[in-house]
C-alpha positions in Angstrom: 146.6 135.7 142.1 143.7 135.3 144.6 140.6 133.3 143.5 137.4 135.2 143.5 133.8 134.3 142.6 132.3 135.9 139.5 129.2 138.0 139.8 125.9 136.6 138.6 125.8 139.1 135.7 129.2 138.0 134.5 128.2 134.4 134.9 125.1 135.0 132.7 127.2 136.7 130.0 129.6 133.7 130.0 126.6 131.3 129.7 125.2 133.5 126.9 128.4 133.0 125.0 128.0 129.3 125.1 124.3 129.1 124.4 123.7 132.2 122.2 126.2 132.2 119.3 124.1 134.2 116.8 120.5 135.4 116.3 119.5 132.0 115.0 120.5 130.5 118.4 118.0 132.8 120.1 115.2 131.7 117.7 116.1 128.1 118.2 115.8 128.4 122.0 112.6 130.3 121.9 110.9 128.1 119.4 111.9 125.0 121.3 110.4 126.5 124.4 107.2 127.1 122.5 107.0 123.5 121.3 107.7 122.2 124.8 104.7 124.4 126.0 102.4 122.5 123.6 101.9 125.3 121.0 100.0 124.5 117.8 100.8 127.8 116.2 104.2 129.6 116.3 104.9 133.0 114.7 108.5 134.2 114.3 109.4 137.8 113.4 112.9 139.2 112.9 114.5 142.5 111.8 118.0 143.3 110.7 119.0 139.6 110.7 117.6 139.3 114.3 120.1 141.7 115.8 117.5 144.5 116.3 114.4 142.4 116.8 113.4 138.8 117.4 109.8 138.1 118.4 108.4 134.6 118.9 104.6 134.3 119.6 103.0 130.9 120.5 99.7 129.4 121.5 101.2 127.3 124.2 100.2 126.8 127.8 101.5 130.2 129.0 102.8 131.1 132.4 101.2 132.4 135.6 103.0 135.4 137.2 104.9 133.4 139.7 106.4 131.2 137.0 107.1 134.3 134.8 109.1 135.8 137.6 111.2 132.6 138.0 111.6 131.8 134.3 114.4 134.4 133.8 116.5 133.0 136.7 119.4 130.8 135.9 118.8 127.0 135.9 115.1 127.5 136.7 113.1 125.1 134.6 109.8 123.1 134.6 111.3 120.4 132.3 113.8 118.7 134.5 113.8 117.2 137.9 116.9 116.4 140.0 116.8 112.7 139.1 116.2 112.5 135.3 119.2 114.3 133.8 119.8 111.2 131.5 116.1 110.8 130.7 115.3 114.1 129.0 112.0 114.1 127.0 111.8 117.8 126.2 113.7 120.0 123.7 114.9 122.4 126.4 115.9 121.4 129.9 118.8 123.5 131.3 117.0 126.7 132.2 119.8 128.8 130.7 118.2 130.3 127.6 116.1 133.2 128.9 118.5 134.5 131.5 121.3 134.2 129.0 119.3 136.2 126.4 118.3 138.8 129.1 121.9 139.4 130.0 122.9 140.6 126.5 119.7 142.2 125.2 116.5 143.8 126.1 114.0 140.9 126.8 110.2 141.3 127.2 108.0 138.4 128.0 104.2 138.6 127.9 102.3 135.5 128.9 98.8 134.3 129.7 98.1 130.8 131.0 95.4 129.0 129.1 92.9 128.9 132.0 93.7 132.4 133.2 91.7 135.6 132.7 94.7 138.0 132.7 98.1 138.2 131.1 101.3 139.4 132.7 104.6 140.9 131.4 108.2 141.1 132.6 111.2 143.0 131.3 114.9 142.1 131.6 117.1 144.9 130.4 120.6 143.7 129.9 120.7 141.7 133.0 118.5 143.9 135.1 115.1 142.3 135.9 112.0 144.4 136.3 108.8 143.7 138.1 105.9 141.5 136.8 103.1 143.8 135.6 99.6 143.2 134.1 99.3 143.1 130.3 96.8 142.4 127.6 97.4 139.2 125.5 95.8 136.1 124.2 96.5 132.7 125.8 100.1 131.7 125.2 103.4 133.5 125.3 105.1 136.3 123.3 108.8 136.8 123.8 110.5 139.9 122.3 114.3 140.3 122.1 115.7 143.7 121.0 119.3 144.9 120.5 120.9 141.5 120.8 124.6 141.6 122.0 124.3 145.2 123.0 126.2 144.4 126.2 128.9 142.5 124.3 129.5 144.7 121.2 132.7 142.8 120.4 130.4 139.8 119.5 128.8 142.0 116.8 132.1 142.0 114.9 131.7 138.3 114.3 128.2 138.4 112.9 127.8 137.7 109.2 125.8 139.7 106.7 122.1 140.3 107.3 121.3 137.9 104.5 123.5 135.2 106.0 121.9 135.6 109.5 118.4 135.5 107.9 119.3 132.3 106.2 120.5 130.8 109.5 117.2 131.8 111.2 115.2 130.3 108.4 117.2 127.1 108.6 116.5 126.7 112.3 112.7 127.3 111.9 112.5 124.9 109.0 114.3 122.1 110.9 112.0 122.4 113.9 109.0 122.6 111.6 110.0 119.4 109.9 110.0 117.5 113.2 106.6 118.9 114.2 104.2 118.8 111.2 101.2 119.2 113.5 102.3 122.7 114.4 101.7 125.7 112.2 104.7 128.0 111.6 105.1 131.5 110.1 108.4 133.4 109.6 108.6 137.1 108.8 111.9 138.8 108.2 111.7 142.6 107.9 108.7 143.4 105.7 108.7 140.1 104.0 106.8 136.9 104.9 109.4 134.2 104.2 107.6 131.1 105.4 104.1 130.0 106.0 103.5 126.4 107.0 99.9 125.3 107.9 99.3 122.5 110.4 99.4 119.1 108.7 97.4 116.0 109.6 99.0 113.3 111.6 100.6 110.4 109.8 103.1 109.8 107.0 101.1 111.8 104.4 101.1 114.8 106.6 104.8 114.5 107.3 105.6 114.2 103.5 103.4 117.3 102.8 105.4 119.3 105.4 108.7 118.0 104.0 107.6 118.9 100.5 106.7 122.5 101.5 110.3 122.9 102.9 112.5 120.7 100.7 110.6 121.4 97.5 108.3 119.6 95.1 111.2 117.6 93.5 111.8 115.8 96.8 108.1 115.2 97.4 107.9 113.6 93.9 111.0 111.4 94.4 110.8 110.6 98.1 110.5 107.0 99.3 109.1 106.1 102.7 111.6 104.9 105.3 110.5 102.9 108.4 111.9 100.3 110.7 112.0 99.1 114.3 114.7 97.4 116.2 114.0 96.6 119.8 113.0 99.9 121.4 114.4 102.1 118.6 112.3 103.2 115.6 113.0 105.2 112.4 110.6 107.0 110.1 110.9 109.5 107.4 111.5 109.9 103.7 114.6 109.7 101.5 115.2 110.6 97.9 115.8 108.0 95.2 119.5 107.7 94.5 119.3 109.7 91.2 118.1 112.7 93.3 121.2 114.2 94.8 123.1 117.5 95.2 126.7 118.6 95.7 126.4 119.2 99.5 124.5 117.8 102.5 122.3 120.9 103.0 119.2 118.8 102.3 120.0 116.0 104.8 117.9 116.4 108.0 118.3 114.1 110.9 116.3 114.2 114.1 116.4 112.3 117.4 113.3 112.4 119.5 112.1 115.5 117.6 115.4 117.3 118.1 117.4 118.4 115.0 121.0 117.0 115.3 124.2 116.9 113.4 125.8 113.6 114.3 128.8 111.9 112.6 127.4 108.4 113.3 124.1 109.2 111.6 125.8 110.8 108.6 128.1 107.8 108.3 125.1 105.5 108.4 123.4 107.4 105.6 126.6 107.3 103.5 126.8 103.5 104.0 123.2 102.9 103.1 123.5 104.7 99.7 126.9 103.3 99.1 127.5 103.0 95.3 124.1 104.3 94.3 125.1 107.9 94.0 128.1 109.6 92.3 131.2 110.3 94.3 131.1 113.8 95.8 127.3 114.0 95.6 124.9 113.8 98.6 121.4 112.3 98.9 118.3 114.2 100.1 116.5 112.9 103.1 114.7 113.6 106.4 114.9 110.8 109.0 113.4 110.7 112.5 114.7 108.5 115.2 112.7 107.7 118.3 114.1 105.9 121.3 113.7 106.0 125.1 115.2 109.2 126.6 117.6 107.1 128.8 119.1 105.5 125.6 120.5 108.8 124.3 122.5 111.6 125.9 121.5 115.0 124.7 123.5 116.8 127.4 126.7 116.8 125.3 126.9 120.4 124.0 125.2 123.6 125.1 123.6 123.9 121.7 122.1 120.4 122.1 122.8 119.5 118.4 125.1 116.6 119.3 124.0 113.4 120.9 125.5 110.1 122.1 123.7 106.8 121.9 124.0 104.0 124.5 124.1 101.4 121.7 125.5 103.3 118.8 126.0 100.1 116.7 122.3 99.1 117.0 121.2 102.6 115.9 123.6 102.7 112.9 122.5 99.2 111.8 118.8 100.2 112.0 119.4 103.3 109.8 121.5 101.4 107.2 119.0 98.5 107.0 115.9 100.7 106.9 117.3 103.0 104.2 118.7 100.1 102.1 115.3 98.3 102.3 113.4 101.4 101.3 115.7 102.0 98.3 115.6 98.3 97.3 111.8 98.3 97.4 111.7 101.0 94.8 113.4 98.8 92.3 114.3 100.5 89.0 112.7 103.9 90.0 114.7 106.9 88.9 114.2 110.6 89.7 111.3 112.4 88.0 113.6 115.4 88.0 115.7 113.9 85.2 112.7 114.0 82.9 111.8 117.5 84.0 115.4 118.6 83.3 115.4 117.0 79.9 112.1 118.7 79.0 113.5 122.0 80.2 116.5 121.7 77.9 114.3 120.7 75.0 112.1 123.7 75.7 115.0 126.1 75.9 116.6 124.8 72.7 113.2 124.9 70.9 112.7 128.5 71.9 116.2 129.4 70.8 115.6 127.7 67.4 112.2 129.5 67.0 113.7 132.9 67.9 116.5 132.4 65.4 114.1 131.4 62.6 111.7 134.3 63.4 114.7 136.7 63.3 115.5 135.4 59.8 111.9 135.7 58.8 111.6 139.4 59.7 114.2 140.5 57.1 113.7 137.8 54.4 110.5 135.8 54.2 111.8 133.6 51.4 115.0 132.8 53.3 112.9 131.9 56.3 111.0 129.4 54.2 114.2 127.9 52.8 116.0 127.7 56.1 113.0 126.2 57.7 112.9 123.6 55.0 116.6 122.9 55.3 116.5 122.5 59.1 113.4 120.3 59.3 113.6 118.3 56.1 110.4 119.7 54.6 109.8 120.7 51.0 109.2 124.5 50.7 107.1 125.4 47.7 106.1 128.9 48.6 106.0 131.3 51.5 102.2 131.6 51.4 100.7 128.4 50.0 97.5 128.9 48.0 95.9 125.6 49.2 94.8 124.9 52.7 97.7 124.3 55.2 95.6 121.4 56.6 95.3 119.6 53.3 97.6 116.5 53.0 100.5 116.8 50.7 101.0 114.2 47.9 102.3 110.9 49.3 101.5 111.8 53.0 98.7 109.4 53.3 100.8 106.6 51.9 103.7 107.4 54.2 101.4 107.4 57.2 100.3 103.9 56.4 103.7 102.5 55.5 105.4 100.2 58.0 108.5 101.5 59.8 111.7 100.1 58.4 114.5 98.6 60.4 117.6 100.7 59.4 120.6 98.5 59.5 122.9 100.5 57.3 126.2 101.6 58.8 125.3 105.3 58.5 121.9 105.0 60.1 121.3 107.0 63.3 118.2 105.2 64.4 116.5 101.8 64.2 112.7 101.8 64.4 110.5 98.8 64.4 107.3 97.3 65.5 108.3 94.5 67.8 106.1 91.4 68.2 103.9 91.7 71.2 105.0 95.3 71.8 101.5 96.4 72.5 101.2 93.9 75.3 104.3 95.3 77.1 103.4 98.9 76.7 101.7 98.9 80.1 104.9 97.8 81.8 106.7 100.5 83.8 109.4 100.9 81.2 107.1 100.2 78.3 107.8 98.6 74.9 111.0 99.2 72.9 110.3 101.2 69.7 113.7 102.2 68.4 117.4 102.4 69.0 119.1 105.8 68.5 122.8 106.2 67.8 123.4 102.6 68.7 123.2 103.5 72.4 119.8 104.8 73.4 116.7 102.7 73.5 113.4 104.5 73.0 110.4 102.8 74.6 106.7 103.7 74.6 104.7 103.5 77.8 101.0 104.1 78.3 101.5 107.8 79.1 104.9 108.7 77.9 108.3 107.9 76.5 111.3 106.3 78.2 114.9 106.8 76.8 117.4 104.2 78.2 121.2 104.3 78.1 121.8 100.7 77.2 125.4 100.5 78.5 124.6 102.2 81.8 121.6 100.1 82.3 123.3 96.8 81.5 126.3 97.8 83.6 124.0 98.0 86.7 122.3 94.7 85.9 125.7 92.9 85.7 126.9 94.6 88.8 123.9 93.6 90.9 124.3 89.9 89.7 127.9 90.0 90.8 126.9 91.4 94.2 124.3 88.6 94.6 126.9 86.0 93.8 129.2 87.5 96.5 126.3 87.5 99.0 124.9 84.1 98.3 127.8 82.0 97.0 130.5 83.4 99.3 133.8 85.0 98.2 136.3 82.8 96.4 139.7 83.1 98.0 143.2 82.0 97.3 146.1 81.2 99.6 149.3 83.2 99.7 152.5 81.4 98.9 154.2 83.7 101.5 151.9 84.9 104.3 151.9 88.7 104.7 152.7 90.2 108.1 151.1 93.6 108.6 152.3 95.9 111.4 149.5 97.9 113.2 148.9 99.8 116.4 148.3 97.5 119.3 144.6 98.5 119.5 144.1 98.0 115.7 145.7 94.6 115.8 143.5 93.4 118.6 140.4 94.9 116.9 141.2 93.2 113.5 141.9 89.9 115.2 138.5 90.0 116.9 136.8 90.4 113.5 138.7 87.5 112.0 135.5 85.3 111.6 133.6 88.2 109.9 136.5 88.9 107.6 136.9 85.2 106.6 133.3 85.4 105.2 134.6 88.1 102.8 137.6 86.0 101.8 140.3 87.4 104.0 141.9 84.9 106.4 144.1 86.4 109.0 145.1 86.0 112.7 147.0 87.7 115.4 150.8 87.7 115.1 152.2 88.9 118.3 151.7 92.4 119.7 150.9 95.1 117.1 150.7 92.7 114.0 148.5 90.3 112.1 149.4 87.7 109.5 147.3 87.3 106.3 147.2 83.8 104.9 144.4 84.0 102.3 142.8 86.9 100.3 139.8 87.3 98.0 140.4 86.2 94.4 138.7 89.4 93.2 141.5 91.5 94.8 144.0 90.0 92.4 147.5 91.4 93.0 146.2 94.3 95.2 148.2 95.7 98.1 147.2 93.3 100.9 148.9 95.4 103.6 147.0 98.5 102.5 143.7 96.7 102.6 144.3 95.5 106.1 145.3 98.9 107.3 142.2 100.4 105.9 140.2 97.7 107.6 141.8 98.3 110.9 141.0 102.1 110.6 137.4 101.2 109.8 137.0 98.8 112.7 138.6 101.1 115.3 136.6 104.1 114.1 133.2 102.7 113.4 133.3 99.1 114.7 132.6 97.7 111.3 134.9 96.5 108.5 133.6 98.3 105.4 136.9 98.8 103.6 137.1 95.2 102.3 133.5 95.2 101.2 134.1 98.5 99.4 137.1 97.1 97.7 135.3 94.0 96.6 132.4 96.0 95.3 134.7 98.3 93.4 136.2 95.3 91.7 132.7 94.1 90.8 131.9 97.5 89.4 134.9 97.4 87.2 134.1 93.9 86.0 130.5 95.0 85.3 131.6 98.0 83.3 133.9 96.0 81.1 131.5 93.1 80.8 128.4 95.1 79.8 126.8 95.7 76.4 128.9 98.5 74.9 127.7 101.7 73.5 127.6 101.4 69.7 126.3 97.9 69.6 123.1 97.3 67.7 120.4 95.4 69.6 117.5 93.4 68.2 114.0 94.3 69.3 114.0 91.1 71.5 117.3 92.2 73.2 116.0 95.7 73.9 112.7 94.5 75.5 114.6 91.9 77.5 116.9 94.6 78.9 113.8 96.7 79.8 112.2 93.7 81.6 115.5 93.0 83.5 115.7 96.6 84.6 112.1 96.4 86.0 113.1 93.3 88.0 116.4 94.6 89.3 116.8 96.9 92.3 118.7 100.1 91.8 118.6 99.8 88.0 117.6 103.4 87.8 121.2 104.4 88.1 124.5 103.0 86.9 127.5 102.0 89.0 128.7 105.5 88.9 125.4 107.0 90.2 124.3 108.4 86.8 120.7 107.8 85.7 120.1 104.9 83.3 116.9 106.2 81.8 114.8 109.3 81.5 111.0 109.3 81.4 109.1 112.0 79.5 105.4 112.2 80.2 103.2 112.6 77.1 101.4 115.6 78.7 104.7 117.4 79.1 105.8 116.5 75.6 102.6 117.9 74.2 103.3 121.2 76.0 106.5 121.5 73.9 104.3 121.5 70.8 101.7 123.8 72.2 99.1 121.1 72.3 98.3 121.8 75.9 
């Protein structure tokens, strides 16, 4: 078969298939162009999921008529010279988006340069370019796309529902808005305004405000500042405390030089930083922004520009892990405020259910209501309508209010209440002063403005675990020699990689060396591993080293052993504690990083603010 050259129209349609996957792809390209043009306000309008209409209006620099004519030609761009393909500092650079869109839809561009008196317009109807004509418009650019994929109707069969396409468009706008808090965004879908984001002030507070508007108030309340610098690479952003997590990674946003990306290296670094702080199968919430010289990162990997490659991937990964770990460590015992909110929601729901049930009884039988109320709440019902004032104290109430609280040590007691020596002095501490123990497992503490409920086993488990980790880190790992060295067969590349990490592995208690091609011999192992499968550990290590350049498997194994020891060596549920022991536990929690969650990622305490508690009783 003879080779022939494809027509420009066919070439544009092929390029469109690479660049324009769905309506959200069009929105992404057009909004990126608006940001590159220096816009401080961007308005996005779509209809029918973006298939019938996409309109992006910006306040950017605009285009004169000559540039407007050239903008819809393939590979025509103002953002890239012939020399800096690997030093790209803009979001767009290929010059493919507008001609690709114009080849599969009806495209109209209206633009007015900032210093120009007149605006001009240009139409491209399914690959056929019209003539530049005068138009009326404000400074900036408005691009309208109608009947998307009308020249490739087969592509329409692969579109999802209108709701799904709208969600994809919203996600694109939100991600770009996160990276540019100084730009105002509006998004209208059909007749509904879905998103309105005002311009935020420069700095960390403005960024957090923008993130809160997109990711929700819970993230804003529980976010910790992340920052760090390593040589010419910097990281900034916010991450949720470990007890704030969800079942998927939908709320993990990663950016490189203002560009939203999905990168396995970055995701792996986040996972390593949180480590054992979140439950298995759960994902943290965060938005992190990497900045580095353009020539240190390659964004020309994929037509959608969502994948990147770093010149020094190990340094980038190390910066992310260390900056995240430092931020979480700095927060100490802090747990998610959402836990308290969830507890109050449950209390409120249960209280309403109880009230409704009681009121239902009262409608048919007032006397039964009085008796059931007395039975449920331990009061003495004398009459449905008392003749004396309801505010007058009942006999013995004054004495009871003055009586000291007893410490209940009986085997059937459900709570222990006390007034601990010096309790008033510790009430202003973050976790307050211990007041009671409920069900031999939950410590109730009073703070200046609320109540803290602590799971004593979960809390002590984390304290013991952190001490064991410190021992491993500071005292080294005890190791034991094998009576018979274990030879482990590996791939040639794996054997070489593991042997090169021998010094690092020795610090973790694993002593090995090369043993001919495709094998290593293990002579000593960490004591904590006990009778574990040495060969399996080494194979996991080899896979880690070849895949990521680090040996995390052994560390993970050692930490898992420490977690098991901590679980079995902690104060158990059902054990009665003295007031001094309870307060000592609270003070240790305040001084120990990550004590807001146990080794399994569950919260160790819940804090209820007094103002919220008062709302439950209608006092506010």
